[in-house]
VODREN-889506 format. One record per atom (N, C-alpha, C): residue in one letter; x, y, z. Coordinates in steps of 0.2 Angstrom, whole numbers, padded with zeros to 4 digits, always signed. Layout:
% residues N
aXYZ/...
***
This chain:
% residues 311
m+0004-0006+0000/m+0000+0000+0000/m+0004+0006+0000/n+0010+0006+0004/n+0014+0012+0004/n+0017+0013-0003/y+0019+0008-0006/y+0022+0008-0013/y+0017+0011-0018/l+0011+0009-0017/l+0006+0012-0022/l+0005+0019-0020/l+0004+0021-0014/l+0003+0028-0013/l+0009+0032-0015/r+0016+0030-0014/r+0022+0034-0017/r+0021+0034-0024/r+0019+0029-0028/r+0019+0029-0035/r+0013+0034-0037/l+0008+0034-0034/l+0002+0039-0036/l+0005+0046-0034/l+0008+0048-0029/l+0010+0054-0027/l+0016+0056-0033/a+0020+0051-0035/a+0025+0053-0040/a+0022+0055-0047/t+0016+0053-0048/t+0013+0055-0054/t+0010+0062-0055/l+0010+0066-0049/l+0007+0072-0049/l+0012+0077-0052/p+0018+0077-0050/p+0023+0082-0054/p+0023+0080-0062/v+0023+0074-0063/v+0023+0072-0070/v+0017+0074-0074/m+0011+0074-0071/m+0005+0076-0074/m+0006+0084-0074/g+0009+0087-0069/g+0009+0094-0069/g+0014+0097-0075/v+0019+0094-0076/v+0024+0095-0082/v+0020+0094-0088/v+0017+0089-0089/v+0013+0087-0095/v+0008+0092-0096/a+0004+0095-0091/a-0001+0100-0092/a+0002+0106-0095/v+0008+0108-0092/v+0011+0115-0094/v+0014+0114-0101/v+0017+0108-0103/v+0019+0107-0110/v+0013+0107-0115/v+0009+0103-0114/v+0002+0103-0118/v-0001+0110-0119/f-0001+0114-0114/f-0004+0120-0114/f+0000+0125-0119/l+0007+0125-0117/l+0011+0130-0121/l+0011+0127-0128/l+0012+0121-0130/l+0012+0119-0137/l+0006+0121-0141/i+0000+0120-0138/i-0006+0122-0141/i-0007+0129-0143/h-0005+0133-0137/h-0007+0140-0137/h-0001+0144-0141/l+0005+0141-0142/l+0010+0145-0146/l+0010+0142-0153/s+0006+0138-0154/s+0006+0136-0162/s+0002+0141-0166/p+0005+0141-0173/p+0001+0146-0177/p-0006+0145-0178/g-0010+0150-0179/g-0017+0150-0181/g-0021+0153-0175/d-0027+0156-0177/d-0031+0159-0173/d-0038+0156-0173/p-0040+0153-0168/p-0046+0149-0168/p-0052+0154-0168/a-0051+0160-0166/a-0057+0165-0167/a-0058+0167-0174/a-0052+0168-0178/a-0053+0169-0185/a-0056+0163-0189/l-0055+0157-0187/l-0058+0151-0190/l-0065+0151-0189/i-0067+0152-0183/i-0074+0152-0181/i-0078+0158-0184/a-0075+0164-0184/a-0079+0169-0187/a-0079+0169-0194/g-0075+0166-0198/g-0076+0165-0205/g-0072+0170-0209/d-0071+0169-0215/d-0068+0174-0219/d-0070+0181-0221/l-0077+0181-0220/l-0080+0188-0220/l-0081+0192-0214/a-0078+0190-0209/a-0078+0193-0203/a-0073+0199-0203/s-0075+0204-0199/s-0070+0210-0199/s-0065+0209-0193/t-0060+0213-0193/t-0055+0213-0187/t-0059+0214-0181/e-0064+0219-0180/e-0067+0220-0174/e-0071+0214-0172/d-0074+0210-0177/d-0078+0205-0175/d-0074+0199-0172/i-0068+0198-0175/i-0063+0193-0173/i-0061+0195-0166/e-0059+0201-0164/e-0057+0204-0158/e-0062+0202-0153/k-0069+0204-0154/k-0074+0203-0150/k-0075+0195-0148/l-0074+0191-0153/l-0074+0184-0152/l-0068+0182-0147/r-0062+0184-0149/r-0057+0183-0145/r-0058+0184-0137/s-0060+0190-0136/s-0062+0192-0130/s-0067+0188-0126/a-0073+0186-0130/a-0078+0182-0127/a-0075+0174-0125/l-0070+0172-0130/l-0067+0166-0128/l-0062+0166-0123/g-0060+0172-0121/g-0055+0173-0116/g-0048+0172-0119/l-0047+0172-0126/l-0040+0171-0129/l-0036+0178-0129/d-0039+0183-0127/d-0035+0190-0127/d-0032+0190-0120/q-0033+0186-0115/q-0029+0186-0109/q-0022+0183-0109/p-0018+0185-0104/p-0011+0182-0104/p-0011+0175-0103/l-0006+0172-0106/l-0005+0165-0106/l-0006+0162-0099/w-0002+0165-0094/w-0002+0162-0088/w-0009+0162-0084/r-0014+0168-0086/r-0020+0168-0083/r-0024+0163-0087/q-0024+0162-0093/q-0027+0157-0097/q-0026+0150-0094/f-0020+0149-0093/f-0017+0142-0090/f-0020+0141-0083/a-0020+0146-0079/a-0023+0146-0072/a-0030+0144-0072/l-0034+0148-0077/l-0041+0146-0077/l-0043+0140-0079/w-0038+0137-0084/w-0040+0131-0087/w-0038+0125-0082/l-0032+0126-0079/l-0031+0121-0074/l-0036+0121-0068/g-0038+0126-0066/g-0043+0126-0060/g-0049+0123-0063/r-0051+0124-0069/r-0057+0120-0071/r-0056+0113-0072/v-0050+0111-0074/v-0048+0103-0075/v-0048+0100-0068/l-0045+0103-0063/l-0045+0101-0056/l-0052+0099-0053/s-0057+0104-0055/s-0064+0103-0053/s-0068+0098-0057/g-0065+0095-0062/g-0068+0091-0067/g-0072+0094-0073/d-0071+0100-0074/d-0073+0104-0079/d-0068+0104-0085/l-0069+0100-0090/l-0064+0101-0096/l-0065+0106-0101/g-0070+0110-0099/g-0071+0116-0103/g-0077+0115-0109/v-0077+0119-0114/v-0082+0119-0119/v-0079+0119-0126/s-0080+0115-0130/s-0077+0116-0137/s-0078+0123-0140/i-0073+0126-0142/i-0074+0132-0146/i-0077+0132-0152/f-0077+0126-0156/f-0079+0126-0163/f-0087+0124-0162/t-0089+0119-0158/t-0096+0116-0158/t-0099+0118-0152/q-0096+0122-0147/q-0100+0124-0141/q-0103+0118-0138/v-0100+0113-0138/v-0102+0107-0134/v-0097+0106-0128/p-0099+0104-0122/p-0095+0102-0117/p-0090+0097-0119/v-0083+0097-0117/v-0078+0092-0120/v-0080+0086-0116/t-0082+0085-0110/t-0084+0079-0107/t-0089+0075-0111/e-0094+0079-0114/e-0099+0076-0118/e-0097+0074-0124/l-0092+0077-0128/l-0089+0075-0134/l-0085+0069-0133/l-0081+0068-0127/l-0077+0062-0126/l-0082+0057-0125/a-0087+0057-0121/a-0092+0052-0119/a-0095+0049-0126/q-0096+0054-0131/q-0099+0051-0137/q-0094+0047-0141/r-0087+0049-0140/r-0082+0046-0145/r-0078+0040-0141/l-0080+0039-0134/l-0076+0034-0130/l-0077+0027-0132/e-0083+0025-0134/e-0084+0018-0135/e-0081+0015-0141/p-0080+0019-0147/p-0077+0016-0152/p-0069+0015-0151/t-0066+0020-0148/t-0059+0020-0147/t-0058+0014-0141/l-0062+0013-0136/l-0060+0008-0131/l-0061+0002-0134/s-0066+0001-0139/s-0068-0005-0142/s-0062-0008-0147/i-0059-0003-0150/i-0053-0004-0155/i-0047-0007-0150/a-0046-0003-0145/a-0040-0004-0141/a-0041-0011-0137/a-0047-0013-0135/a-0047-0019-0131/a-0047-0025-0135/l-0051-0024-0141/l-0050-0030-0146/l-0043-0031-0149/t-0040-0025-0151/t-0033-0026-0153/t-0028-0029-0149/m-0029-0027-0143/m-0024-0030-0138/m-0025-0037-0136/a-0032-0039-0136/a-0033-0046-0135/a-0031-0050-0141/l-0032-0048-0147/l-0030-0051-0153/l-0022-0052-0153/t-0019-0047-0151/t-0012-0046-0151/t-0009-0051-0146/v-0011-0051-0140/v-0009-0056-0135/v-0010-0063-0137/c-0016-0065-0139/c-0018-0072-0141/c-0014-0074-0147/v-0012-0070-0151/v-0008-0072-0157/v+0000-0071-0156/a+0002-0066-0153/a+0009-0065-0153/a+0013-0069-0148/v+0010-0070-0142/v+0013-0074-0137/v+0014-0081-0139/p+0009-0085-0142/p+0011-0092-0144/p+0015-0092-0150/l+0014-0087-0155/l+0019-0086-0160/l+0026-0086-0159/g+0028-0081-0154/g+0034-0080-0152/g+0037-0086-0148/t+0033-0089-0144/t+0035-0095-0140/t+0037-0101-0145/l+0033-0102-0150/l+0034-0107-0155/l+0041-0105-0159/a+0042-0098-0161/a+0048-0097-0165/a+0054-0098-0160/a+0054-0097-0153/a+0059-0098-0149/a+0060-0105-0148/h+0055-0109-0148/h+0056-0117-0147/h+0059-0120-0153/r+0057-0117-0159/r+0060-0120-0165/r+0065-0115-0169/a+0069-0112-0164/a+0074-0107-0166/a+0079-0110-0172/g+0080-0106-0177/g+0084-0108-0183/g+0081-0112-0188/s+0074-0114-0187/s+0071-0118-0192/s+0067-0114-0197/w+0064-0117-0201/w+0060-0113-0206/w+0054-0109-0203/i+0052-0113-0198/i+0046-0109-0194/i+0048-0103-0191/d+0054-0103-0188/d+0057-0097-0184/d+0058-0091-0190/r+0061-0093-0195/r+0062-0088-0201/r+0056-0086-0203/l+0051-0090-0205/l+0045-0087-0207/l+0042-0082-0202/v+0042-0084-0196/v+0039-0080-0190/v+0042-0073-0190/m+0049-0073-0191/m+0053-0067-0191/m+0052-0063-0197/l+0051-0066-0203/l+0049-0062-0209/l+0043-0059-0208/f+0038-0062-0206/f+0031-0059-0205/f+0032-0053-0200/a+0036-0054-0194/a+0036-0049-0189/a+0040-0043-0192/v+0045-0043-0196/v+0049-0038-0199/v+0044-0034-0204/l+0041-0038-0208/l+0036-0035-0213/l+0030-0031-0210/a+0027-0034-0205/a+0022-0031-0201/a+0024-0025-0198/f+0030-0025-0195/f+0033-0019-0192/f+0035-0013-0196/s+0036-0015-0202/s+0039-0010-0207/s+0034-0007-0212/v+0029-0010-0213/v+0024-0007-0218/v+0020-0002-0214/p+0018+0004-0216/p+0014+0009-0213/p+0008+0007-0211/v+0005+0009-0206/v-0002+0006-0204/v-0008+0008-0209/f-0007+0015-0212/f-0012+0017-0216/f-0012+0013-0223/l-0006+0010-0225/l-0005+0007-0231/l-0009+0000-0230/i-0007-0003-0224/i-0011-0010-0222/i-0018-0009-0222/g-0021-0004-0219/g-0028-0002-0219/g-0031-0002-0226/y-0028+0002-0231/y-0031+0002-0237/y-0031-0005-0241/l-0025-0009-0240/l-0025-0015-0243/l-0030-0020-0240/l-0032-0019-0234/l-0037-0023-0230/l-0044-0021-0233/i-0045-0015-0234/i-0051-0012-0236/i-0052-0015-0243/y-0047-0014-0248/y-0048-0016-0254/y-0049-0024-0255/s-0045-0028-0251/s-0046-0035-0252/s-0052-0038-0249/f-0053-0036-0243/f-0059-0040-0239/f-0065-0036-0239/a-0065-0029-0240/a-0071-0026-0240/a-0074-0024-0247/i-0070-0023-0252/i-0072-0021-0259/i-0072-0027-0263/r-0066-0031-0263/r-0066-0037-0268/r-0070-0043-0265/m-0069-0044-0259/m-0073-0050-0256/m-0080-0048-0253/a-0081-0042-0251/a-0087-0039-0247/a-0089-0043-0241/l-0084-0045-0238/l-0085-0048-0231/l-0086-0044-0225/f-0083-0038-0226/f-0084-0033-0220/f-0086-0026-0223/p-0088-0022-0219/p-0090-0015-0221/p-0083-0011-0223/v-0084-0006-0228/v-0078-0002-0230/v-0076+0002-0224/q-0081+0006-0222/q-0080+0011-0216/q-0086+0011-0211/g-0085+0014-0206/g-0090+0015-0201/g-0090+0011-0195/y-0094+0012-0190/y-0094+0009-0184/y-0101+0008-0182/v-0102+0001-0179/v-0109-0001-0177/v-0108-0002-0169/h-0112+0002-0165/h-0112+0002-0158/h-0114-0004-0155/l-0111-0006-0150/l-0112-0012-0147/l-0119-0013-0145/a-0123-0008-0143/a-0130-0009-0142/a-0135-0011-0147/q-0132-0010-0153/q-0135-0012-0159/q-0134-0020-0161/g-0130-0023-0157/g-0129-0030-0158/g-0122-0032-0158/v-0120-0038-0156/v-0113-0040-0155/v-0111-0041-0162/g-0115-0045-0166/g-0112-0047-0172/g-0110-0041-0177/g-0115-0036-0177/g-0113-0030-0181/g-0107-0026-0178/w-0106-0026-0172/w-0101-0023-0168/w-0094-0026-0170/l-0094-0032-0170/l-0088-0036-0171/l-0086-0035-0179/n-0091-0036-0183/n-0091-0035-0190/n-0088-0028-0192/s-0089-0023-0189/s-0087-0017-0190/s-0080-0015-0188/l-0078-0019-0183/l-0071-0018-0180/l-0066-0024-0182/a-0068-0028-0186/a-0064-0033-0188/a-0058-0031-0192/l-0059-0027-0197/l-0053-0024-0201/l-0049-0019-0197/p-0052-0014-0194/p-0048-0009-0190/p-0044-0012-0185/c-0046-0018-0181/c-0042-0021-0176/c-0037-0025-0179/l-0038-0028-0185/l-0033-0032-0188/l-0028-0028-0190/n-0029-0022-0193/n-0025-0017-0196/n-0020-0015-0191/l-0023-0013-0185/l-0019-0010-0179/l-0015-0016-0176/a-0018-0022-0176/a-0015-0027-0172/a-0008-0030-0175/l-0008-0029-0182/l-0002-0032-0185/l+0004-0029-0182/v+0005-0023-0181/v+0011-0019-0179/v+0013-0022-0172/y+0008-0023-0167/y+0009-0025-0161/y+0010-0032-0160/i+0007-0036-0165/i+0009-0043-0165/i+0016-0044-0167/a+0019-0040-0172/a+0026-0040-0174/a+0030-0039-0168/l+0028-0033-0164/l+0033-0031-0158/l+0033-0036-0153/i+0027-0039-0150/i+0027-0043-0145/i+0029-0050-0147/t+0028-0052-0153/t+0031-0059-0155/t+0039-0058-0155/r+0042-0053-0157/r+0050-0053-0157/r+0052-0052-0150/m+0049-0049-0145/m+0050-0049-0138/m+0049-0056-0135/t+0044-0059-0137/t+0042-0065-0134/t+0048-0070-0136/r+0049-0070-0142/r+0054-0075-0145/r+0061-0074-0141/a+0063-0068-0141/a+0070-0066-0138/a+0070-0068-0130/t+0065-0067-0127/t+0064-0068-0120/t+0064-0076-0118/v+0060-0079-0122/v+0059-0086-0121/v+0065-0090-0123/m+0069-0088-0128/m+0075-0091-0130/m+0080-0090-0125/e+0080-0085-0121/e+0085-0084-0116/e+0083-0088-0110/v+0077-0089-0109/v+0075-0093-0103/v+0076-0101-0105/l+0076-0103-0111/l+0076-0109-0113/l+0084-0112-0112/q+0089-0107-0111/q+0095-0109-0110/q+0097-0110-0103/e+0092-0108-0098/e+0094-0109-0091/e+0094-0116-0089/d+0098-0116-0083/d+0099-0124-0080/d+0093-0127-0078/y+0088-0123-0075/y+0082-0127-0073/y+0078-0129-0079/i+0078-0126-0084/i+0075-0129-0091/i+0078-0136-0093/r+0085-0136-0093/r+0088-0142-0095/r+0086-0147-0089/t+0086-0146-0083/t+0084-0150-0078/t+0077-0153-0079/a+0072-0148-0081/a+0065-0151-0082/a+0065-0155-0088/r+0069-0154-0093/r+0069-0158-0099/r+0072-0165-0097/a+0077-0165-0092/a+0081-0171-0090/a+0075-0176-0086/k+0071-0172-0083/k+0066-0176-0079/k+0060-0179-0083/g+0061-0177-0089/g+0056-0181-0094/g+0050-0177-0095/l+0050-0170-0093/l+0043-0166-0095/l+0042-0165-0102/g+0036-0165-0104/g+0034-0164-0111/g+0036-0157-0113/v+0036-0156-0120/v+0037-0150-0123/v+0033-0144-0121/l+0026-0146-0120/l+0022-0140-0118/l+0023-0138-0111/a+0025-0143-0107/a+0026-0142-0100/a+0032-0137-0099/v+0037-0139-0102/v+0044-0135-0103/v+0042-0128-0105/l+0039-0127-0111/l+0037-0121-0114/l+0033-0117-0109/g+0028-0120-0106/g+0024-0116-0101/g+0028-0113-0095/h+0033-0118-0093/h+0037-0116-0087/h+0042-0110-0090/a+0044-0110-0095/a+0049-0105-0098/a+0045-0099-0099/l+0039-0099-0101/l+0035-0093-0103/l+0033-0090-0096/r+0031-0093-0091/r+0030-0090-0084/r+0036-0086-0082/n+0042-0089-0083/n+0048-0085-0081/n+0050-0079-0086/a+0047-0080-0092/a+0049-0074-0096/a+0043-0069-0096/a+0038-0070-0092/a+0032-0066-0092/a+0033-0058-0091/i+0038-0056-0086/i+0039-0049-0085/i+0041-0045-0090/p+0047-0047-0094/p+0048-0043-0100/p+0042-0042-0106/i+0039-0048-0106/i+0033-0048-0110/i+0027-0043-0108/a+0026-0044-0102/a+0021-0039-0099/a+0022-0032-0100/t+0029-0030-0099/t+0031-0023-0100/t+0030-0021-0107/t+0032-0026-0112/t+0031-0024-0119/t+0023-0023-0121/v+0019-0027-0118/v+0012-0027-0119/v+0010-0020-0116/g+0012-0018-0110/g+0010-0011-0108/g+0013-0005-0112/v+0019-0006-0115/v+0021-0001-0119/v+0016-0001-0126/g+0015-0007-0128/g+0010-0007-0134/g+0003-0004-0133/i+0001-0005-0127/i-0006-0002-0125/i-0005+0006-0125/a+0000+0008-0123/a+0001+0015-0123/a+0002+0018-0130/l+0006+0014-0134/l+0007+0016-0141/l+0000+0016-0145/l-0005+0012-0143/l-0011+0012-0146/l-0014+0019-0147/i-0013+0023-0142/i-0015+0030-0142/i-0014+0034-0149/g-0008+0033-0151/g-0006+0036-0158/g-0009+0032-0164/g-0008+0025-0163/g-0011+0021-0168/g-0018+0021-0170/v-0022+0023-0165/v-0029+0023-0165/v-0031+0029-0170/v-0027+0034-0169/v-0029+0040-0173/v-0029+0039-0181/v-0023+0035-0183/v-0022+0034-0190/v-0028+0029-0192/t-0029+0024-0188/t-0034+0018-0190/t-0041+0021-0190/e-0043+0026-0185/e-0050+0028-0186/e-0051+0033-0191/t-0045+0036-0194/t-0046+0041-0200/t-0046+0036-0206/v-0043+0031-0207/v-0043+0027-0212/v-0050+0024-0213/f-0053+0021-0208/f-0059+0017-0208/f-0065+0022-0206/a-0064+0028-0205/a-0070+0033-0204/a-0074+0031-0198/i-0070+0030-0192/i-0073+0028-0186/i-0074+0034-0182/p-0080+0035-0179/p-0080+0041-0175/p-0078+0040-0168/g-0071+0040-0167/g-0069+0039-0160/g-0065+0045-0158/i-0061+0044-0153/i-0057+0050-0150/i-0051+0052-0155/g-0049+0047-0159/g-0044+0049-0164/g-0046+0054-0169/r-0052+0052-0172/r-0056+0057-0177/r-0057+0064-0173/l-0059+0064-0167/l-0060+0070-0164/l-0054+0074-0163/v-0048+0071-0162/v-0042+0075-0162/v-0040+0078-0168/i-0041+0074-0174/i-0040+0077-0180/i-0044+0083-0182/d-0050+0082-0181/d-0055+0088-0182/d-0053+0094-0177/s-0052+0093-0171/s-0050+0098-0167/s-0043+0101-0169/v-0039+0098-0171/v-0032+0101-0173/v-0034+0105-0179/q-0038+0103-0184/q-0040+0107-0190/q-0043+0114-0188/h-0047+0113-0183/h-0051+0119-0181/h-0048+0123-0175/h-0042+0121-0173/h-0038+0124-0167/h-0043+0125-0161/d-0046+0119-0160/d-0050+0119-0154/d-0046+0117-0148/y-0044+0122-0145/y-0039+0121-0139/y-0042+0117-0134/p-0048+0118-0131/p-0050+0114-0125/p-0050+0107-0126/v-0053+0105-0133/v-0053+0098-0134/v-0046+0095-0135/i-0041+0098-0138/i-0035+0095-0139/i-0031+0095-0132/q-0032+0099-0128/q-0028+0100-0122/q-0031+0094-0118/s-0038+0093-0118/s-0041+0088-0113/s-0039+0081-0116/v-0039+0080-0122/v-0037+0073-0125/v-0030+0072-0123/l-0025+0077-0124/l-0019+0075-0123/l-0017+0074-0116/l-0020+0078-0112/l-0019+0077-0104/l-0022+0070-0102/l-0028+0068-0104/l-0031+0062-0103/l-0026+0056-0105/s-0023+0057-0111/s-0019+0052-0114/s-0013+0051-0110/a-0010+0056-0108/a-0004+0056-0103/a-0006+0052-0097/g-0012+0054-0094/g-0014+0051-0088/g-0015+0043-0089/v-0018+0041-0094/v-0019+0034-0096/v-0012+0031-0096/y-0007+0034-0100/y-0001+0031-0101/y+0003+0030-0094/v+0002+0035-0089/v+0005+0034-0082/v+0002+0028-0079/l-0005+0028-0079/l-0009+0023-0076/l-0007+0016-0078/i-0006+0015-0085/i-0005+0009-0088/i+0002+0007-0085/n+0007+0011-0085/n+0014+0009-0082/n+0013+0007-0075/l+0009+0010-0071/l+0008+0009-0064/l+0005+0002-0063/l+0000+0000-0067/l-0003-0006-0067/l+0001-0012-0069/i+0006-0011-0074/i+0011-0015-0077/i+0016-0017-0071/d+0018-0011-0067/d+0023-0012-0062/d+0020-0017-0057/l+0013-0016-0055/l+0010-0019-0050/l+0008-0026-0052/s+0008-0028-0058/s+0007-0034-0061/s+0013-0039-0060/y+0019-0036-0059/y+0025-0040-0059/y+0024-0046-0053/r+0022-0044-0048/r+0021-0049-0042/r+0016-0054-0044/l+0012-0054-0048/l+0008-0059-0051/l+0012-0065-0054/f+0017-0062-0058/f+0021-0067-0062/f+0027-0070-0058/d+0029-0066-0053/d+0035-0068-0049/d+0034-0066-0042/p+0032-0070-0037/p+0030-0069-0031/p+0036-0066-0026/r+0042-0067-0029/r+0048-0065-0025/r+0049-0058-0025/i+0046-0054-0030/i+0047-0047-0031/i+0043-0044-0024/q+0047-0039-0022/q+0044-0036-0016/q+0044-0028-0018/y+0038-0025-0016/y+0038-0017-0018/y+0040-0013-0012/
***
């Protein structure tokens, strides 16, 4: 419990630095949201009035203090462009993004860990070389290119899946899974390659240990030995999975754009185009918070894999 409290307290300065950096990057970037909202036909006076109404004419330190005070009270502000509360916008876009992230990581772990373990067991064989070739190709090809190839092959030519769009879970599990099949496969390929390579390298190292040779000498089967090795290699693999979950934040933006899914990634793209400061700041701050939380959960999970670890 003391370790958990220390880690939680340690996140406060990290989130404070992130808040300052995010605020400065957004507000010092070129472009005037008031001019974008007012339109091309607006006069200079109209733009200045709008800037004053939005509070953009105040000093940066005061804007930051007001924004931080609202965030600490649970108010993420109101979208400059749509005049809708940011919390409402995030609630509307949260389900597609969480669905993609959850299904992607489930598919990744179910495929990558057995694949990497098999490659380690058959190191140097044609199976190992084939797995590594797949991992290199999947990690090297851009996500958007894989997405367009999947759309052309499985949606346009074979008509097995929809080209674009998202079906909410409330409308049926079948339609929900059907709409997410291609986006999740597109996003999962990169992480399958990453975790497969890490699993292979870690399991190969464990297979050289003395206790593995002892287990083989006792007559344990291949599956029992590999299971024993995988349990001892679980900590680096879990760390890589945690990093992969954090990297999903960036990958979801591209995938949602390619497949026209109305998630948080699309919301970020639209907000950047319109210089919608409150939305961008809130999404980036929440993303940083999720990243810190995931790292904390991964650290806490180490004890599940190795009871000898003491916090």
